[in-house]
N, C-alpha and C positions, 0 to 999 in steps of 0.2 A: 480652155485654159484662160481665155479672156475674161470669162465670168468670175473665175477665182481671183484673178488679178484685180478686177474691179472691186471685189469684196475687201481686199487689203487696202485699196486706195480710198475707200469710202470714208468720209469724215463726218464726225458728229461734233458740232460746235468747235470746230478747228482741230480736233484730235482724231487721229485715225481710229477706226473701230477696233482693229486688232490690238492697238496699244491700250485701249480702254478695257478690253476683255482680259488682256495680260495683267494689267494693274489690279483689276478686281480679283483675279486668281492669285496673284502674289500676296495681296492683303489677306485673303482667305487662308492661304498656307501659313503666313506669319501668325495669324490668330490661332490656327490649329496647333502649331508648334508651341506657342506660349501655354495653351491649355494642357498640352501633353507634358510639358516641363513641370507645371504646377501639380499635376496628378502624380508625376514621378516623385516629386519632393514629398508629397503626402505618403506615398508608398514607402519611401526610404525611411521616413520618420516612424511609420507604423512597424516596419521591420526592425528598426533599432529598439523600439519599445518591446517587441516580442523577444529580441535577443536578451534584453535585460531581464525580462520575466523568466526566460529559460535559465539564465545564469542563477537567478534567485532560487528557482525551483531545484536546480541541480545542487546548490548549496544546502537546501533543506533536505534533499534526499541523502546527501553525504552525511549530514548530521544524524538522520534517522538510522542510517547503516551503522554508524558508530554506536548509537544508543542500543541497537539490537545486539551488536557484538558484546557490549557491556552486560546486557541483560542475560545473554546466553552463556556467560562464563561458567565453566563446569563447577568451579569452587562456589560460586553464588548459588547455583541450582542445588548443589549438595547441601549447602547451609539452609536453604529454604525447605528442602525435603526433610531435613532433620528437625527444623523448627516447627513447621506446620503439619507435617504428616507423620512425624515420629519415626521416620525411616533412618536406617544407619547402614554404613558400608558393609558388604558381605565379609565375614570372617574368612581368612585364607584357609583355615582348617575345614570350613564348611563346603568348600568346593570339591567336586569329584575329580579324582585323578584317573589317568588312563588305565592304570593297573586295576583300579577298583570298579571299572565299568561292568566287567563280567559278573561280579558279585551283586552289583546293584540290579542288573537285569534279571538275575535268578530270583531275587527276593520278590519281584513284582511290585505292583503298586497296591497300597491298601488305602481305603478311604480314611480320612482323618477322624470323622465322627459321623454318627447317624442322627444326632440330636438336632432339633429344629434351631434355626438361628434365633439368638436372643437379642432383643432390642433393648438398649439401655433406657432406664426410666427417665433420664434427663439428657439433654444434648451434651455432647462432649465439650468441655471448656476450650475456648480458642485462646492460645497463648497470646500475650500482648506482643505487638511487634517490637523488634529491637530498634534501637536508635538508628535511624536511617540517615544517609548522607543527602537525601533529597532526590537522588536519581533513581530510586526504586519505584517502579510503577505498580507494584502489587499492593493492594489494599486489603485489609481484613474485612470480610463480609460478616454481617451479623449472624450469630448462630441460628441455625434452623432447627425446627422441631423434628425429631426422628419419626419416620413413618410407622404407623401402627401395623402390627401383624394381624392379618385377617382371621386366621384360625390355626391352631396347632394340631398335632396329630390326634389329641384326645378330644378335640371339638371345642375347647375353650377359646374365648376371644381374648386377645391380648392387647389391651390399650395401656401399655406401660408408659 
């Protein structure tokens, strides 16, 4: 125990050794705390930037959801089907009724025709797009050439 007490009483240039070691450790801890605080400030700044980016991306996602909802409107899809594909709504008289199902099943199915498919000589004209409001993302693609039929039943080549 005397050896330990002598260590505490030993002096270097008038300052006890234990006070010198304590002072060095204290300045080291102060320096470490300052560096930690500076790093914490950078981390907080980076997190705030990320929060701003997330908010901007969320706003963009919300805008895209609104745009998808507008593009998927049934009335708009029906208008495009009529305009570009020539489709029309089914006539109510064309639908089968519950009473007529037995008669339909007795008649069986008949093939529509046995003739080979006819390829038009020229591509179908694409109708001009209607005046759009600017929010329509569908563009009219240039008309493509119809594929040629390799051979018909009689062996002729069809490059119409």
